[in-house]
C-alpha positions as CSV (number, residue, x, y, z in Angstrom):
1,M,87.7,143.3,112.9
2,H,87.3,144.4,109.2
3,R,89.3,142.2,106.9
4,Y,90.6,143.3,103.5
5,K,91.7,141.1,100.7
6,P,95.6,140.9,100.4
7,V,97.0,142.6,97.3
8,R,100.5,143.4,96.0
9,L,102.2,146.2,94.2
10,I,104.9,144.9,91.9
11,L,107.5,147.4,90.6
12,E,109.3,147.0,87.2
13,N,112.6,146.5,89.2
14,G,111.1,143.4,90.9
15,M,110.3,144.9,94.2
16,V,107.1,143.8,95.8
17,F,104.9,145.7,98.4
18,H,102.3,143.8,100.2
19,G,99.1,145.5,101.3
20,Q,95.2,145.2,101.7
21,S,92.7,146.1,99.1
22,F,90.1,148.8,100.0
23,G,89.0,149.7,96.4
24,A,87.9,147.9,93.4
25,E,89.3,144.3,93.3
26,K,90.9,144.4,89.9
27,A,94.4,144.2,88.6
28,T,95.8,147.3,87.0
29,S,99.2,148.9,85.8
30,G,100.7,152.2,85.1
31,E,103.4,154.7,86.1
32,V,103.9,154.8,90.0
33,V,104.2,158.3,91.1
34,F,103.9,160.1,94.5
35,N,102.2,163.3,95.7
36,T,103.2,164.9,99.0
37,A,100.1,167.0,99.6
38,M,98.3,166.4,102.9
39,V,94.7,166.9,101.5
40,G,92.8,167.0,98.3
41,Y,92.5,163.3,97.3
42,P,89.1,163.8,95.5
43,E,90.7,166.6,93.4
44,S,93.7,164.6,92.6
45,L,92.1,161.4,91.7
46,T,89.8,163.3,89.2
47,D,92.6,165.4,87.7
48,P,93.1,164.3,84.2
49,S,96.8,164.8,84.5
50,Y,97.0,161.5,86.5
51,E,95.7,159.5,83.6
52,G,97.7,156.2,83.4
53,Q,99.3,156.7,86.7
54,I,99.2,154.8,90.0
55,L,99.1,157.6,92.6
56,T,100.9,157.2,95.9
57,L,99.9,159.6,98.7
58,T,102.8,160.3,101.1
59,Y,100.5,161.7,103.9
60,P,99.8,158.6,106.0
61,I,96.1,159.0,106.9
62,I,93.8,159.2,103.9
63,G,89.9,158.8,103.6
64,N,89.0,160.5,106.9
65,Y,87.0,163.2,105.3
66,G,85.2,160.8,102.8
67,V,84.0,162.0,99.3
68,P,81.7,164.9,98.4
69,A,78.6,164.7,96.3
70,H,78.4,164.8,92.5
71,S,76.7,168.2,92.4
72,E,76.9,170.7,89.5
73,T,76.5,174.5,88.9
74,D,75.9,175.5,85.3
75,G,77.1,172.1,84.0
76,I,80.3,172.2,85.9
77,S,81.1,169.9,88.8
78,D,81.2,171.7,92.2
79,F,83.9,169.6,93.9
80,F,85.7,167.5,91.3
81,E,88.3,168.3,88.7
82,S,86.6,166.1,85.9
83,E,83.7,163.7,85.5
84,H,85.4,160.5,86.8
85,I,88.7,159.2,88.5
86,H,91.6,159.3,86.1
87,A,94.3,157.8,88.2
88,C,94.4,154.0,87.6
89,G,95.3,153.1,91.2
90,L,95.7,154.6,94.7
91,I,98.3,153.6,97.3
92,V,98.1,154.8,100.9
93,Q,99.6,153.9,104.2
94,D,96.6,153.9,106.5
95,Y,93.0,154.0,105.1
96,S,90.3,155.5,107.3
97,R,87.3,153.3,106.9
98,E,85.3,155.8,109.1
99,H,84.9,159.2,107.6
100,S,83.5,162.5,108.8
101,H,82.8,165.7,106.9
102,W,79.8,167.9,106.5
103,N,80.0,167.5,102.7
104,A,80.9,163.7,102.5
105,V,78.3,161.4,101.0
106,K,80.4,158.2,100.7
107,S,83.6,156.7,101.8
108,L,86.8,156.9,99.6
109,G,86.7,153.1,99.4
110,D,83.2,153.0,98.2
111,W,84.0,155.6,95.6
112,L,87.0,153.7,94.2
113,K,84.8,150.6,94.0
114,E,82.1,152.5,92.0
115,E,84.6,153.8,89.6
116,G,86.5,150.5,89.2
117,V,89.7,151.8,90.6
118,P,91.9,149.6,93.0
119,G,93.2,151.0,96.3
120,I,95.9,149.6,98.5
121,C,96.4,150.4,102.1
122,G,99.0,149.0,104.6
123,V,101.9,149.9,102.3
124,D,105.0,151.6,103.6
125,T,104.5,154.7,101.5
126,R,107.6,156.3,103.0
127,L,109.8,153.6,101.8
128,L,108.0,153.5,98.4
129,T,108.6,157.3,98.0
130,K,112.3,157.0,98.8
131,I,112.7,154.4,96.1
132,L,110.9,156.5,93.6
133,R,113.0,159.5,94.5
134,E,116.2,157.5,94.3
135,K,115.4,155.5,91.1
136,G,112.8,157.8,89.4
137,S,109.2,157.2,88.6
138,M,108.6,153.5,87.7
139,L,106.1,151.3,86.1
140,G,104.2,149.2,88.4
141,K,101.2,146.8,88.8
142,I,98.6,146.0,91.3
143,V,97.8,142.3,91.4
144,Y,95.6,140.0,93.5
145,E,96.2,136.5,92.4
146,E,99.0,135.9,89.9
147,D,101.9,138.3,88.9
148,G,100.9,137.8,85.2
149,E,97.3,139.1,85.8
150,V,98.3,142.2,83.8
151,D,101.4,143.3,81.9
152,F,103.3,146.5,82.8
153,Y,101.7,149.5,81.0
154,D,103.8,152.5,80.0
155,P,101.6,155.6,79.6
156,E,104.4,157.3,77.8
157,T,103.8,155.3,74.7
158,E,100.3,156.6,74.3
159,N,98.8,160.1,73.5
160,L,97.0,160.5,76.8
161,V,95.8,164.1,75.8
162,A,93.7,162.6,73.1
163,K,92.2,160.3,75.6
164,V,91.3,162.8,78.2
165,S,90.3,166.0,76.1
166,C,86.8,167.0,75.4
167,S,85.5,165.6,72.0
168,E,83.5,168.6,71.1
169,V,83.3,172.4,71.7
170,I,81.6,173.4,74.9
171,E,80.7,176.9,75.9
172,Y,80.4,178.4,79.5
173,G,79.4,181.9,80.7
174,Q,77.8,185.0,79.0
175,G,80.7,187.6,79.1
176,E,81.7,190.0,76.3
177,K,85.1,188.8,76.0
178,K,85.7,185.4,74.4
179,V,88.4,183.1,75.7
180,V,89.3,179.9,73.9
181,L,90.4,177.1,76.5
182,I,92.5,174.4,74.7
183,D,91.4,171.2,76.6
184,C,94.5,169.1,76.9
185,G,93.0,167.4,80.1
186,A,91.8,170.7,81.7
187,K,91.1,170.7,85.5
188,L,87.5,172.0,86.0
189,N,88.8,174.7,88.5
190,I,90.4,176.5,85.4
191,V,86.9,176.6,83.9
192,R,85.4,177.8,87.2
193,E,88.0,180.6,87.6
194,L,87.7,181.9,84.1
195,V,83.8,181.9,84.3
196,K,84.1,183.7,87.6
197,Q,86.1,186.5,85.8
198,G,83.0,187.1,83.7
199,V,84.2,185.8,80.2
200,R,82.5,183.7,77.6
201,L,84.6,180.6,77.6
202,I,84.9,178.2,74.6
203,R,86.4,174.9,75.6
204,V,87.9,173.1,72.5
205,P,89.5,169.6,71.9
206,W,93.3,169.4,72.0
207,D,93.6,169.2,68.2
208,Y,90.9,171.6,67.2
209,D,91.8,174.5,65.0
210,F,90.5,177.4,67.2
211,N,92.1,180.0,65.0
212,R,89.1,179.7,62.6
213,I,86.8,181.3,65.4
214,D,86.8,184.8,66.7
215,Y,88.3,185.2,70.3
216,D,90.0,187.7,72.5
217,G,92.5,185.4,74.3
218,V,93.7,181.8,74.6
219,M,94.2,179.6,77.7
220,I,96.3,176.3,77.2
221,S,95.3,173.8,79.9
222,N,97.2,171.2,81.9
223,G,97.2,167.6,80.8
224,P,98.8,164.1,81.1
225,G,101.8,162.5,79.5
226,N,104.3,163.5,76.9
227,P,103.7,166.9,75.4
228,D,105.6,165.7,72.2
229,H,102.4,164.0,71.2
230,C,100.8,167.2,70.8
231,G,102.5,168.5,67.6
232,I,99.2,169.7,66.0
233,T,98.3,171.8,69.2
234,V,101.8,173.5,68.9
235,A,101.2,174.3,65.3
236,H,97.8,175.9,66.2
237,I,99.5,178.0,69.1
238,R,102.2,179.2,66.6
239,E,99.4,180.4,64.3
240,A,97.6,182.0,67.2
241,M,100.8,183.9,68.0
242,K,100.5,185.8,64.7
243,K,97.3,187.6,66.0
244,E,99.3,188.8,69.0
245,K,96.3,188.3,71.3
246,P,96.9,187.3,74.9
247,I,97.9,183.6,75.4
248,F,98.4,182.0,78.9
249,G,99.4,178.5,79.5
250,I,99.2,176.3,82.7
251,C,101.3,173.2,83.4
252,M,101.3,171.3,80.1
253,G,100.2,174.7,78.7
254,N,103.7,176.0,79.8
255,Q,105.4,173.1,77.9
256,L,103.3,173.5,74.7
257,L,103.9,177.2,74.6
258,S,107.6,176.6,75.2
259,K,107.6,174.1,72.3
260,A,105.9,176.8,70.1
261,A,108.6,179.1,71.3
262,G,111.4,176.8,70.1
263,A,112.3,175.0,73.4
264,N,112.5,171.2,74.1
265,I,111.0,169.3,76.9
266,Y,112.6,166.6,78.9
267,K,111.3,164.1,81.5
268,L,112.0,164.8,85.1
269,K,113.3,162.0,87.4
270,Y,110.1,161.8,89.5
271,G,108.2,164.9,88.7
272,H,106.6,167.6,90.9
273,R,103.4,166.5,92.6
274,S,102.5,168.4,95.8
275,H,100.9,171.6,97.2
276,N,104.1,173.1,98.6
277,Q,106.5,173.7,95.6
278,P,108.3,177.0,96.2
279,V,108.9,179.0,92.9
280,Q,110.8,182.3,92.5
281,K,110.0,185.0,90.0
282,V,113.1,185.4,87.8
283,G,115.0,188.7,88.5
284,S,113.2,189.3,91.9
285,S,113.2,188.1,95.5
286,R,109.6,187.2,95.4
287,C,108.6,183.6,96.1
288,Y,105.2,181.8,95.7
289,I,104.2,178.4,97.2
290,T,102.4,176.5,94.5
291,S,100.4,173.4,93.7
292,Q,102.0,171.2,91.0
293,N,101.5,168.0,89.1
294,H,103.9,167.2,86.3
295,G,106.4,164.8,85.1
296,Y,108.1,166.8,82.3
297,A,109.9,170.3,82.4
298,V,111.1,172.8,79.8
299,D,114.6,173.2,78.7
300,E,114.7,177.1,78.8
301,S,118.0,177.4,77.2
302,Q,116.4,176.6,73.9
303,L,113.8,179.4,74.1
304,G,113.7,181.5,70.9
305,A,114.7,185.1,70.7
306,G,112.2,187.4,72.4
307,W,111.5,184.9,75.2
308,E,112.6,184.6,78.7
309,P,112.2,182.4,81.8
310,W,109.6,183.8,84.2
311,F,109.8,181.6,87.3
312,V,112.2,179.0,88.6
313,N,111.6,176.1,90.9
314,M,113.5,176.9,94.2
315,N,114.0,173.0,95.0
316,D,115.7,171.9,91.8
317,G,116.2,175.0,89.6
318,T,113.9,173.7,86.9
319,N,111.7,176.1,84.8
320,E,108.4,177.1,86.2
321,G,107.2,179.5,83.5
322,I,108.2,181.6,80.5
323,R,107.0,184.9,79.0
324,H,107.6,186.9,75.7
325,K,109.4,190.2,76.3
326,T,107.1,192.3,74.1
327,K,104.1,190.3,73.4
328,P,101.2,189.1,75.8
329,F,102.3,185.4,75.7
330,Y,103.2,183.7,78.9
331,S,102.8,180.6,80.9
332,V,103.4,178.9,84.3
333,Q,104.4,175.3,85.1
334,F,102.4,175.3,88.4
335,H,98.7,175.5,89.0
336,P,97.2,179.0,89.8
337,E,93.8,177.5,90.2
338,A,95.0,175.1,92.8
339,T,92.4,172.9,94.1
340,G,93.4,171.5,96.5
341,G,96.3,173.7,97.4
342,P,97.6,177.2,98.0
343,T,95.7,180.1,96.4
344,D,98.8,182.4,96.4
345,T,98.8,182.6,92.6
346,R,95.0,182.8,91.8
347,F,95.4,186.5,90.7
348,F,96.9,185.3,87.5
349,F,93.3,184.7,86.1
350,E,92.3,188.3,87.0
351,E,95.5,189.6,85.3
352,F,94.9,187.5,82.2
353,V,91.3,188.8,81.8
354,K,92.5,192.5,82.3
355,M,94.7,192.0,79.2
356,L,91.9,190.9,76.9
């Protein structure tokens, strides 16, 4: 019988969950959030949008298909969304010590240990999720010995985008059309999808003044934390609007474009994190099933003249995208590049490139 070291998750409201450690044995703290997707833990853990968060997976059996190899094509990871794990902890109900998959090279537990990220199993994730739904996302800490091993850490207080963005300009592809990708914590599948469309992609840091370079279109990426930290990015987007070249935002990109359009952003009670969020195109009966990962939403009532809501979340009525009525500026709150997740909206990349 394999024995795991006992470990505790302590929430800021004083609740304690007891479990066993299957990852790195080190204390950590962050914002505790939940994701209801059934698969995709390698992609979720390496998604920069989870920076500063302890991720709870509601699907009960995790780890059964292991972790893929760190292979690359043209400098882009084949299977991960970034170069390393960004979540600061993982909470699951039942961890599969044995894994089986044609592409697996190691277990989830071994990967977490390599990356220095704690993992807890044996936790009633259903109860934990109910608490987070009722009370909202909460700060928490994973501790082994004493409660005081680490203090509670609130990622909201920090500019997480600056932490996860690239530090220099990186170019991909050889196409005629040039697209600037503002990297606020971009998932690599955004890069893969754009390169697949045959464009020359110029990935720039979050605060880089890309208006100084020649381009045909702008893509604003996803990213972690509070978009209010990104005032300089919003200023650059407003400047780019004067050129009237296509601008497309994804996830945080929706929030930053909305801020550039005059709207405010507010924090959701527990966010949208799953592969099954239904969104409806405003003014039509068309619905898409989407992959999402965000804790903030756009107050669309504050959008400036000339702008309109584009998609709406069918679960809670929150904004899922905006567009300009006459200019080629638009964004979505969900992930059309969805890895893992449904590929219903992948066509957005083709439509964006057609506009260039």
